[in-house]
Structure formats: structure tokens, C-alpha cells
KEVORO-97681 format. One line per field, with one value per residue: residue number from 1; residue in three letters; x, y, z of N, C-alpha, C in turn. Coordinates in Angstrom, 3 decimals, decimal comma, always signed. Layout:
% residues N
resi	c(NUM:...) .
resn	c(ALA:...) .
nc1	c(X:...) .
nc2	c(Y:...) .
nc3	c(Z:...) .
cac1	c(X:...) .
cac2	c(Y:...) .
cac3	c(Z:...) .
cc1	c(X:...) .
cc2	c(Y:...) .
cc3	c(Z:...) .
This chain:
% residues 214
resi	c(1:2:3:4:5:6:7:8:9:10:11:12:13:14:15:16:17:18:19:20:21:22:23:24:25:26:27:28:29:30:31:32:33:34:35:36:37:38:39:40:41:42:43:44:45:46:47:48:49:50:51:52:53:54:55:56:57:58:59:60:61:62:63:64:65:66:67:68:69:70:71:72:73:74:75:76:77:78:79:80:81:82:83:84:85:86:87:88:89:90:91:92:93:94:95:96:97:98:99:100:101:102:103:104:105:106:107:108:109:110:111:112:113:114:115:116:117:118:119:120:121:122:123:124:125:126:127:128:129:130:131:132:133:134:135:136:137:138:139:140:141:142:143:144:145:146:147:148:149:150:151:152:153:154:155:156:157:158:159:160:161:162:163:164:165:166:167:168:169:170:171:172:173:174:175:176:177:178:179:180:181:182:183:184:185:186:187:188:189:190:191:192:193:194:195:196:197:198:199:200:201:202:203:204:205:206:207:208:209:210:211:212:213:214) .
resn	c(UNK:UNK:UNK:UNK:UNK:UNK:UNK:UNK:UNK:UNK:UNK:UNK:UNK:UNK:UNK:UNK:UNK:UNK:UNK:UNK:UNK:UNK:UNK:UNK:UNK:UNK:UNK:UNK:UNK:UNK:UNK:UNK:UNK:UNK:UNK:UNK:UNK:UNK:UNK:UNK:UNK:UNK:UNK:UNK:UNK:UNK:UNK:UNK:UNK:UNK:UNK:UNK:UNK:UNK:UNK:UNK:UNK:UNK:UNK:UNK:UNK:UNK:UNK:UNK:UNK:UNK:UNK:UNK:UNK:UNK:UNK:UNK:UNK:UNK:UNK:UNK:UNK:UNK:UNK:UNK:UNK:UNK:UNK:UNK:UNK:UNK:UNK:UNK:UNK:UNK:UNK:UNK:UNK:UNK:UNK:UNK:UNK:UNK:UNK:UNK:UNK:UNK:UNK:UNK:UNK:UNK:UNK:UNK:UNK:UNK:UNK:UNK:UNK:UNK:UNK:UNK:UNK:UNK:UNK:UNK:UNK:UNK:UNK:UNK:UNK:UNK:UNK:UNK:UNK:UNK:UNK:UNK:UNK:UNK:UNK:UNK:UNK:UNK:UNK:UNK:UNK:UNK:UNK:UNK:UNK:UNK:UNK:UNK:UNK:UNK:UNK:UNK:UNK:UNK:UNK:UNK:UNK:UNK:UNK:UNK:UNK:UNK:UNK:UNK:UNK:UNK:UNK:UNK:UNK:UNK:UNK:UNK:UNK:UNK:UNK:UNK:UNK:UNK:UNK:UNK:UNK:UNK:UNK:UNK:UNK:UNK:UNK:UNK:UNK:UNK:UNK:UNK:UNK:UNK:UNK:UNK:UNK:UNK:UNK:UNK:UNK:UNK:UNK:UNK:UNK:UNK:UNK:UNK:UNK:UNK:UNK:UNK:UNK:UNK) .
nc1	c(-60,051:-57,966:-57,834:-57,075:-54,534:-53,170:-53,172:-51,573:-49,191:-48,617:-48,234:-45,957:-44,094:-43,973:-42,834:-40,307:-39,309:-39,256:-37,391:-35,121:-34,808:-34,200:-31,729:-30,163:-30,243:-28,879:-26,286:-25,627:-25,558:-23,431:-21,278:-21,226:-20,528:-17,971:-16,682:-16,593:-14,355:-12,610:-13,537:-11,602:-9,741:-10,488:-8,666:-5,868:-5,976:-4,088:-1,542:+0,803:+0,112:+1,457:+1,841:+1,803:+3,986:+6,059:+6,047:+6,665:+9,294:+10,392:+10,115:+12,192:+14,335:+16,585:+15,198:+14,089:+12,064:+10,626:+8,482:+5,446:+2,048:+1,766:+0,528:-0,077:-0,287:-1,064:-2,178:-4,016:-2,362:+0,237:+3,439:+4,056:+6,140:+5,549:+3,899:+5,391:+7,461:+10,655:+14,236:+17,514:+19,483:+21,844:+24,325:+26,021:+28,387:+27,852:+25,054:+23,099:+20,552:+17,437:+14,190:+11,142:+8,467:+5,151:+2,286:-0,718:-3,431:-6,666:-9,103:-9,329:-9,434:-8,307:-5,951:-7,108:-7,330:-6,514:-4,593:-1,204:+1,813:+4,823:+8,266:+11,649:+15,143:+17,894:+18,413:+17,006:+14,053:+10,448:+6,951:+5,390:+4,639:+1,808:+0,558:+2,674:+3,602:+5,111:+3,610:+1,402:-0,139:-3,705:-4,811:-6,890:-6,255:-4,144:-1,568:+1,769:+4,741:+8,132:+11,067:+14,032:+16,010:+14,857:+12,569:+9,430:+8,524:+6,780:+8,044:+6,837:+3,750:+0,670:-0,459:-0,892:-2,041:-1,906:+0,380:+3,868:+6,116:+9,280:+12,298:+13,689:+16,704:+16,889:+18,445:+21,037:+22,089:+22,512:+25,134:+28,159:+29,128:+27,870:+25,602:+22,133:+19,486:+16,109:+12,944:+9,523:+6,071:+2,458:+0,810:-1,941:-5,113:-6,683:-6,748:-4,493:-3,018:+0,082:+0,529:+2,458:+5,909:+8,545:+11,877:+13,339:+16,062:+18,945:+22,107:+25,234:+27,259:+29,487:+29,413:+28,593:+26,058:+24,148:+21,393:+20,431:+18,325:+19,294) .
nc2	c(+5,005:+6,809:+7,810:+5,527:+5,150:+7,360:+6,782:+4,478:+5,636:+7,398:+5,546:+4,234:+6,318:+6,752:+4,350:+4,584:+6,847:+5,846:+3,748:+5,230:+6,707:+4,677:+3,828:+6,172:+6,349:+4,035:+4,644:+6,858:+5,712:+3,920:+5,702:+6,987:+4,934:+4,439:+6,762:+6,731:+6,053:+2,979:+0,832:+0,700:-2,107:-3,910:-3,150:-5,113:-7,506:-9,101:-8,154:-7,498:-5,476:-2,304:-2,471:-5,298:-6,159:-4,816:-6,040:-8,599:-8,217:-7,689:-10,165:-11,584:-10,721:-10,881:-11,654:-10,676:-11,541:-9,411:-9,073:-10,855:-11,181:-9,801:-8,702:-5,434:-2,360:+0,793:+1,131:+3,534:+5,437:+4,669:+3,138:-0,255:-2,986:-5,676:-5,252:-4,201:-4,616:-5,577:-5,844:-7,103:-6,700:-8,260:-7,298:-8,236:-7,841:-5,772:-3,796:-2,962:-2,008:-1,541:-2,404:-1,778:-3,698:-3,428:-4,455:-3,792:-3,774:-3,006:-4,564:-6,255:-4,517:-1,672:+0,672:+3,556:+7,182:+7,666:+5,888:+4,654:+3,290:+2,663:+2,709:+2,114:+2,026:+1,720:+5,009:+6,119:+6,917:+6,691:+7,552:+6,000:+7,606:+7,361:+8,437:+8,771:+6,323:+3,826:+2,396:-0,285:-3,543:-3,825:-5,123:-5,272:-4,440:-2,079:-1,527:-1,109:+0,206:+0,964:+2,621:+2,051:+3,948:+6,413:+7,124:+8,381:+9,987:+10,823:+12,407:+12,428:+11,979:+13,910:+11,564:+12,889:+13,522:+15,910:+17,096:+17,823:+15,396:+14,123:+12,998:+9,947:+8,138:+4,997:+2,991:+3,697:+2,744:+0,087:-1,377:-3,115:-5,507:-4,264:-3,954:-3,608:-1,923:-2,747:-1,216:-1,405:-0,686:-0,346:+2,615:+3,023:+3,242:+1,091:-2,519:-3,657:-5,055:-6,014:-7,218:-7,875:-7,279:-6,733:-6,937:-6,334:-6,866:-6,113:-7,265:-5,534:-5,422:-8,140:-8,682:-10,664:-10,250:-10,098:-10,088:-10,741:-11,791:-11,341) .
nc3	c(-66,388:-66,627:-64,008:-62,558:-63,651:-62,716:-59,977:-59,928:-60,801:-58,724:-56,647:-57,536:-57,479:-54,715:-53,820:-54,935:-53,522:-50,907:-51,134:-51,782:-49,440:-47,625:-48,598:-48,218:-45,418:-44,714:-45,701:-44,115:-41,564:-41,844:-42,264:-39,781:-38,007:-38,928:-38,200:-35,423:-32,728:-32,180:-29,539:-26,535:-25,419:-22,366:-19,372:-18,477:-15,880:-14,928:-14,471:-11,877:-8,987:-7,795:-5,059:-4,496:-6,025:-4,784:-2,281:-3,090:-3,819:-1,298:-0,118:-1,179:+0,220:+3,077:+6,238:+9,512:+12,095:+14,291:+15,975:+16,633:+16,543:+19,016:+22,034:+22,811:+24,491:+26,094:+28,963:+30,831:+29,816:+30,359:+30,102:+30,086:+30,988:+30,194:+28,075:+26,131:+23,364:+23,500:+23,192:+22,223:+19,311:+17,195:+14,937:+12,007:+9,390:+6,416:+5,800:+3,035:+2,365:+4,048:+5,293:+7,095:+8,063:+9,078:+10,867:+12,461:+14,837:+16,308:+18,084:+15,873:+13,762:+11,719:+13,181:+14,933:+14,879:+17,388:+18,169:+17,873:+16,404:+17,962:+17,405:+18,085:+17,413:+19,237:+19,991:+17,954:+16,274:+16,832:+17,066:+14,482:+11,467:+9,844:+7,414:+5,624:+4,896:+2,811:-0,190:+0,571:+0,727:+1,136:+4,042:+5,762:+8,251:+10,009:+7,874:+7,197:+5,634:+5,642:+4,504:+6,053:+6,215:+6,144:+8,039:+8,725:+11,652:+14,695:+17,462:+19,931:+21,818:+21,547:+19,015:+15,956:+12,835:+11,544:+12,220:+11,525:+10,606:+11,923:+10,263:+10,638:+10,691:+10,919:+9,974:+10,322:+12,660:+12,304:+12,195:+11,413:+13,775:+15,884:+18,686:+18,943:+20,438:+20,629:+20,824:+20,989:+20,751:+21,013:+21,200:+22,955:+24,540:+24,873:+24,566:+22,110:+19,101:+17,991:+15,153:+13,277:+13,039:+11,180:+10,066:+7,020:+4,874:+2,792:+1,920:+1,542:-1,424:-1,764:+0,957:+3,685:+5,374:+8,471:+10,730:+13,948:+16,683:+20,003) .
cac1	c(-58,695:-57,014:-57,693:-56,274:-53,153:-52,580:-52,936:-50,403:-48,014:-48,328:-47,708:-44,592:-43,249:-43,805:-41,873:-38,984:-38,878:-38,961:-36,136:-34,044:-34,631:-33,508:-30,344:-29,501:-30,133:-27,796:-25,022:-25,363:-25,211:-22,094:-20,321:-21,177:-19,754:-16,576:-16,125:-16,447:-13,134:-12,831:-13,513:-10,357:-9,923:-10,414:-7,322:-5,534:-5,957:-3,083:-0,305:+0,847:+0,002:+2,682:+1,988:+2,156:+5,331:+6,971:+6,120:+7,386:+10,707:+10,780:+10,175:+13,492:+15,367:+16,715:+14,194:+14,122:+10,784:+10,841:+7,295:+4,378:+0,824:+2,170:-0,459:+0,633:-1,079:-0,576:-3,310:-3,864:-1,272:+1,496:+4,162:+4,324:+7,169:+4,983:+3,179:+6,388:+8,372:+12,003:+15,279:+18,762:+19,796:+23,271:+24,539:+27,317:+28,447:+27,381:+23,695:+22,957:+19,186:+16,580:+12,809:+10,378:+7,084:+4,353:+0,845:-1,255:-4,894:-7,431:-10,355:-9,316:-9,632:-7,175:-5,811:-7,814:-6,462:-6,106:-3,550:-0,023:+2,861:+6,097:+9,423:+12,965:+16,373:+18,710:+17,700:+16,423:+12,695:+9,327:+5,625:+5,400:+3,677:+1,153:+0,282:+3,848:+4,026:+5,208:+2,428:+1,349:-1,430:-4,793:-4,972:-8,003:-5,733:-3,139:-0,430:+2,724:+6,052:+9,035:+12,488:+14,611:+16,917:+14,083:+11,287:+8,737:+8,081:+6,481:+8,856:+6,055:+2,306:-0,352:-0,332:-1,768:-1,585:-1,741:+1,728:+4,928:+6,990:+10,728:+12,812:+14,660:+17,500:+17,080:+19,454:+22,374:+22,577:+22,735:+26,535:+28,874:+29,669:+27,152:+24,373:+21,106:+18,355:+14,787:+11,807:+8,323:+4,777:+1,338:+0,257:-3,396:-5,753:-7,395:-5,877:-4,175:-2,203:+1,156:+0,424:+3,745:+6,981:+9,583:+12,983:+13,790:+17,297:+19,812:+23,524:+26,064:+28,000:+30,648:+29,284:+27,631:+25,517:+23,116:+20,855:+19,755:+17,901:+20,180) .
cac2	c(+4,504:+7,875:+7,882:+4,376:+5,374:+8,339:+6,081:+3,625:+6,497:+7,884:+4,418:+3,997:+7,401:+6,501:+3,259:+5,121:+7,704:+4,982:+3,044:+6,216:+7,034:+3,552:+3,862:+7,284:+5,984:+3,054:+5,334:+7,690:+4,813:+3,402:+6,789:+7,249:+3,873:+4,591:+7,926:+6,456:+5,296:+1,619:+0,743:+0,155:-3,368:-3,720:-3,253:-6,447:-7,627:-10,087:-7,508:-7,292:-4,097:-1,763:-2,980:-6,708:-6,281:-4,350:-7,068:-9,722:-7,874:-7,844:-11,595:-12,083:-10,205:-11,529:-11,106:-10,992:-11,256:-8,712:-9,292:-11,583:-11,277:-9,356:-7,823:-4,240:-1,147:+1,644:+1,438:+4,770:+6,184:+4,275:+2,087:-1,398:-3,858:-6,852:-4,822:-3,576:-5,568:-5,044:-6,853:-6,681:-7,256:-8,293:-7,046:-8,599:-7,489:-4,449:-3,797:-1,940:-1,457:-2,223:-1,945:-2,201:-4,077:-3,319:-4,671:-3,590:-3,693:-2,887:-5,319:-6,820:-3,455:-0,741:+1,640:+4,822:+8,357:+7,727:+4,898:+4,744:+2,296:+3,289:+1,845:+2,732:+1,252:+2,584:+6,263:+6,627:+6,446:+7,382:+7,096:+5,913:+8,530:+6,497:+8,992:+8,733:+4,940:+3,371:+1,597:-1,648:-4,157:-3,680:-6,389:-5,156:-3,835:-1,075:-2,170:-0,044:-0,172:+2,114:+2,521:+2,303:+5,100:+7,664:+6,769:+9,554:+9,703:+11,885:+12,048:+12,368:+12,058:+13,060:+11,233:+13,811:+13,490:+17,269:+17,517:+17,537:+14,403:+14,124:+11,885:+9,214:+7,146:+3,847:+2,096:+4,167:+2,004:-1,306:-1,399:-4,379:-5,719:-3,497:-4,439:-2,581:-2,104:-2,562:-0,880:-1,256:-0,867:+0,403:+3,617:+2,835:+3,102:-0,185:-3,584:-3,651:-6,199:-5,818:-8,477:-8,172:-6,288:-7,500:-6,231:-6,926:-6,163:-6,613:-7,075:-4,828:-6,326:-8,811:-8,735:-11,655:-9,590:-10,825:-9,466:-11,763:-11,399:-11,907) .
cac3	c(-66,686:-66,336:-62,551:-62,137:-64,084:-61,780:-58,708:-60,116:-60,893:-57,359:-55,880:-57,990:-56,957:-53,275:-53,654:-55,263:-52,409:-49,737:-51,417:-51,704:-48,019:-46,984:-49,043:-47,540:-44,000:-44,608:-45,921:-42,937:-40,454:-42,120:-42,040:-38,336:-37,377:-39,330:-37,515:-34,004:-32,427:-31,682:-28,078:-26,022:-24,687:-20,925:-18,807:-17,992:-14,428:-14,577:-14,082:-10,435:-8,554:-7,240:-3,709:-4,477:-6,568:-3,754:-1,264:-3,684:-3,713:+0,101:+0,188:-1,610:+1,112:+4,374:+7,145:+10,932:+12,739:+15,551:+16,805:+15,947:+17,359:+20,350:+22,664:+23,255:+24,663:+27,183:+29,847:+31,607:+29,172:+30,976:+29,398:+30,948:+30,417:+29,532:+26,879:+25,267:+22,708:+23,618:+23,064:+21,610:+17,996:+16,880:+13,508:+11,415:+7,974:+6,004:+5,237:+1,998:+2,372:+5,021:+5,368:+8,270:+7,763:+10,302:+10,832:+13,807:+14,846:+17,554:+17,882:+14,534:+12,773:+11,662:+14,254:+14,750:+15,072:+18,791:+18,405:+17,015:+16,610:+18,342:+17,157:+18,212:+17,414:+20,099:+20,281:+16,709:+15,999:+17,474:+16,645:+13,017:+10,853:+8,867:+6,075:+4,749:+4,660:+1,421:-0,546:+1,112:+0,423:+2,093:+4,752:+6,697:+9,474:+9,669:+7,213:+6,912:+5,108:+5,686:+4,220:+7,363:+6,172:+6,225:+8,652:+9,269:+13,017:+15,646:+18,621:+21,159:+21,675:+20,920:+17,601:+15,228:+11,447:+11,019:+12,591:+10,562:+11,239:+11,732:+9,459:+11,445:+9,972:+11,796:+9,388:+10,695:+13,836:+11,921:+11,779:+11,646:+15,105:+16,892:+19,299:+18,794:+21,346:+20,024:+21,676:+20,152:+21,421:+20,445:+22,103:+22,885:+25,847:+24,886:+24,070:+20,675:+18,700:+17,022:+14,420:+12,620:+12,987:+10,489:+9,435:+5,754:+4,531:+1,722:+2,226:+0,569:-2,313:-1,165:+2,413:+4,182:+6,558:+9,201:+11,936:+14,742:+18,026:+21,032) .
cc1	c(-57,668:-56,767:-56,851:-54,813:-52,441:-52,254:-51,707:-49,123:-47,588:-47,704:-46,260:-43,635:-42,966:-42,769:-40,457:-38,435:-38,495:-37,631:-34,949:-33,742:-33,873:-32,026:-29,577:-29,275:-28,971:-26,437:-24,637:-24,910:-23,795:-21,027:-20,149:-20,329:-18,273:-15,904:-15,874:-15,174:-13,473:-12,699:-12,211:-10,626:-9,804:-9,001:-7,081:-5,455:-4,876:-1,783:-0,300:+0,767:+1,336:+2,934:+2,457:+3,569:+6,355:+7,136:+6,792:+8,890:+11,203:+10,951:+11,512:+14,636:+15,513:+15,743:+14,423:+12,782:+11,041:+9,672:+6,235:+3,204:+1,117:+1,142:+0,260:-0,331:-0,554:-1,750:-3,010:-2,669:+0,082:+2,122:+4,520:+5,239:+6,578:+4,190:+4,092:+7,297:+9,766:+13,006:+16,501:+18,969:+21,306:+23,454:+25,936:+27,277:+27,864:+26,017:+23,552:+21,598:+18,340:+15,201:+12,156:+8,938:+6,303:+2,896:+0,331:-2,768:-5,421:-8,778:-10,454:-9,500:-8,413:-7,140:-6,593:-6,825:-5,967:-4,978:-2,374:+0,953:+4,172:+7,221:+10,699:+14,051:+17,414:+17,915:+17,043:+15,030:+11,654:+8,020:+5,564:+4,280:+3,026:+0,899:+1,458:+4,430:+4,185:+3,976:+2,507:-0,031:-2,450:-5,054:-6,134:-7,584:-4,766:-1,896:+0,517:+4,034:+6,928:+10,444:+13,205:+15,547:+16,187:+12,681:+10,633:+8,151:+7,677:+7,215:+8,054:+4,567:+1,867:-0,039:-1,364:-1,237:-1,572:-0,360:+2,721:+5,923:+8,470:+11,096:+13,922:+15,377:+17,790:+18,145:+20,864:+22,950:+22,893:+24,134:+27,203:+29,442:+28,923:+25,954:+23,369:+19,932:+17,036:+13,758:+10,604:+7,080:+3,708:+0,812:-1,264:-3,946:-6,570:-6,506:-5,719:-3,232:-1,173:+1,276:+1,734:+4,670:+8,197:+10,617:+13,400:+15,016:+18,072:+21,251:+24,216:+26,830:+29,251:+30,608:+28,238:+27,066:+24,439:+22,684:+20,072:+19,350:+18,785:+19,349) .
cc2	c(+5,544:+7,976:+6,714:+4,543:+6,328:+7,662:+5,191:+4,450:+6,989:+6,775:+4,130:+5,039:+7,180:+5,414:+3,750:+5,961:+6,877:+4,261:+3,994:+6,568:+5,933:+3,537:+4,956:+6,983:+5,002:+3,700:+6,154:+6,837:+4,273:+4,445:+7,083:+6,188:+3,991:+5,717:+7,655:+5,656:+3,919:+1,599:+0,106:-1,148:-3,128:-3,927:-4,650:-6,461:-8,594:-9,463:-7,247:-5,816:-3,642:-2,351:-4,431:-6,914:-5,880:-5,400:-8,330:-9,473:-8,070:-9,311:-12,199:-11,603:-11,097:-10,862:-11,567:-10,581:-10,659:-8,896:-9,984:-11,749:-10,934:-8,362:-6,622:-3,063:-0,397:+2,035:+2,648:+5,594:+5,891:+3,110:+0,975:-2,383:-5,021:-6,504:-4,096:-4,650:-4,953:-6,181:-6,264:-7,418:-7,194:-8,203:-7,510:-8,271:-6,109:-4,553:-2,643:-1,244:-2,242:-1,576:-2,479:-2,456:-4,081:-3,636:-4,583:-3,426:-3,461:-3,546:-5,861:-5,800:-2,538:+0,188:+2,908:+5,971:+8,473:+6,743:+5,098:+3,636:+3,032:+2,290:+2,665:+1,676:+2,139:+3,859:+6,863:+6,043:+7,252:+6,764:+7,152:+6,741:+7,843:+7,133:+8,912:+7,331:+4,695:+2,524:+0,183:-2,225:-3,916:-5,038:-6,359:-4,605:-2,732:-1,781:-1,079:-0,617:+1,077:+1,726:+2,939:+3,510:+6,430:+7,348:+8,029:+9,228:+10,990:+11,523:+11,890:+12,360:+13,495:+12,765:+12,053:+13,928:+14,861:+17,825:+17,172:+16,574:+14,709:+12,960:+11,203:+8,175:+5,992:+2,894:+2,472:+3,401:+0,543:-1,466:-2,707:-4,430:-5,007:-4,273:-3,295:-2,909:-1,780:-2,226:-0,641:-1,503:-0,103:+1,351:+3,597:+2,671:+1,825:-1,260:-3,548:-4,812:-5,768:-7,127:-8,876:-6,977:-7,028:-6,571:-6,993:-6,154:-6,886:-6,311:-6,258:-5,852:-6,855:-8,827:-9,763:-11,123:-10,448:-9,988:-10,525:-11,177:-12,090:-12,512) .
cc3	c(-66,331:-64,827:-62,030:-62,523:-63,138:-60,448:-58,808:-60,153:-59,509:-56,500:-56,258:-57,465:-55,470:-53,019:-53,907:-54,116:-51,179:-49,925:-51,295:-50,251:-47,303:-47,344:-48,324:-46,060:-43,776:-44,768:-44,697:-41,754:-40,619:-41,849:-40,553:-37,623:-37,703:-38,572:-36,043:-33,757:-31,888:-30,175:-27,628:-25,290:-23,203:-20,416:-18,269:-16,477:-13,971:-14,114:-12,588:-10,088:-7,999:-5,855:-3,705:-5,008:-5,524:-2,665:-1,795:-3,608:-2,282:+0,463:-0,218:-0,741:+2,341:+5,344:+8,579:+11,532:+14,121:+16,517:+15,973:+16,911:+18,821:+20,899:+23,273:+23,357:+25,875:+28,079:+30,733:+31,133:+29,807:+30,210:+30,381:+30,226:+29,631:+28,277:+25,894:+24,683:+22,739:+23,525:+22,396:+20,293:+17,782:+15,365:+13,103:+9,923:+7,701:+5,311:+4,245:+2,070:+3,359:+5,042:+6,644:+7,841:+9,069:+10,005:+12,262:+13,735:+16,257:+17,300:+16,456:+13,422:+12,748:+12,873:+13,922:+14,952:+16,502:+19,125:+17,445:+17,379:+16,870:+18,118:+17,302:+18,104:+18,065:+20,384:+19,041:+16,494:+16,737:+17,031:+15,115:+12,418:+9,657:+7,501:+5,116:+4,604:+3,168:+1,101:+0,003:+0,847:+1,523:+2,736:+5,737:+8,048:+9,049:+9,139:+6,711:+6,383:+5,072:+5,261:+5,503:+7,382:+6,282:+6,738:+9,218:+10,641:+13,736:+16,930:+19,909:+20,828:+21,970:+19,456:+16,839:+13,806:+10,786:+11,380:+11,482:+11,202:+11,047:+10,818:+10,261:+10,597:+10,923:+11,266:+9,836:+11,875:+13,498:+11,329:+12,192:+13,066:+16,215:+17,449:+19,313:+19,716:+20,635:+21,100:+20,777:+20,987:+20,664:+21,511:+21,955:+24,293:+25,949:+24,263:+22,548:+20,382:+17,662:+16,250:+13,748:+12,735:+12,437:+9,883:+8,187:+5,286:+3,438:+2,090:+1,133:-0,256:-1,613:+0,362:+2,800:+5,501:+7,218:+10,405:+12,689:+16,088:+19,050:+22,179) .
């Protein structure tokens, strides 16, 4: 009887220790969860990106299409008339702000380091310096956006992104009553495509401005 009593006592003590351990484990787990910061909710994907918002703003401006799906290149490093987008623009009124939208490709892909887009209004401009483009949506081709009052350009080839560009004010020629000469092409030894060249602009207050192709 004495041996059975000892066994029962030992069994009871074991049950007590197990119950105490479970209680302590539960308390520790609760304290750990309370100490951990709540997980942040995932970022919303509904807010427009900087690029899309910027392009939405441009869509509200007046626009003039300067080139659309224009085949342009410089075979044997020579400039040919039929591969150059040229013409005259007529300006009326006062322009407060203007932007240049550019899309270009080679074989349906972005331009490589061996190609560049050249744009001039009268004598202002040059090879557009792509690293300093304003943010623009990824379209699968070379997509650029420039404030016309400060366009980074290389005045001559070779196009090299290690060079320091000049700052050209192309907006300075867009004056009331003036005619402006446009010259644009893609410097490339293989066929390229000037998919889009668009002038977007805003009139000054109390001015009904306009830019048209002559």
C-alpha cells in the first residue's frame, strides 16, 4: 500500500508540473505577440504613378503632332532629305510652358547607345540626351519627355552618355507671330522609327495661343 501511495503521489506531482508548464508557455506566447508590431497593410496599387500622372497632365494641354511612325536613319552616316522630318511651324499668342514627347525604336526595340534622336527648332537643339529625360512610362521603346525650356542635348556626334550635355532653350523661339523651322531625325546606321514626336503646350494667361504646321 505504501508503494502504491508513493506512485500516486508522484503521478499527481507530474500532472501539476505539466499544467504549470502549459500555463507559463501560454503566458510567454501572449507576451511575444503583444510585443511584435502589427504588420503594415500592403501599399495601395490604385494611386497613379508619377509617370502616368505627368502624362495625364500633358493630355490636358494643347498638342501638335510633329511626326508619327516616321522612318528615319542616317545610312553611311549621311543625312538624307526623305529620312529627315522637317517643316515650318507658325506660332500665334504667348506660350507659357511647352514639352516635347518623343518615342523612337530600332527593330521594335529601344535605341541602343549607337543611336540618338536629333531635334532642332531653328538653331536651338541637338541630339537629345536620354539620361536626363523627365520620367516617362515604359512603353517597350525609347520614351522621352523634355521641358522645352531646358532640353539637354549633345551638339554633335558621337552620342556618348559619358559626355556633359548642353542646355538648349527650344521654347525661346516659340514667339507670337514667328515662323519656326523644325528639323528632326534619328542618327542611326540602320533603319529606325520615329514613332512619336509631339509638342504639348499651355498658353499664357489671357492669351489664345496656337502652334500649327505650315
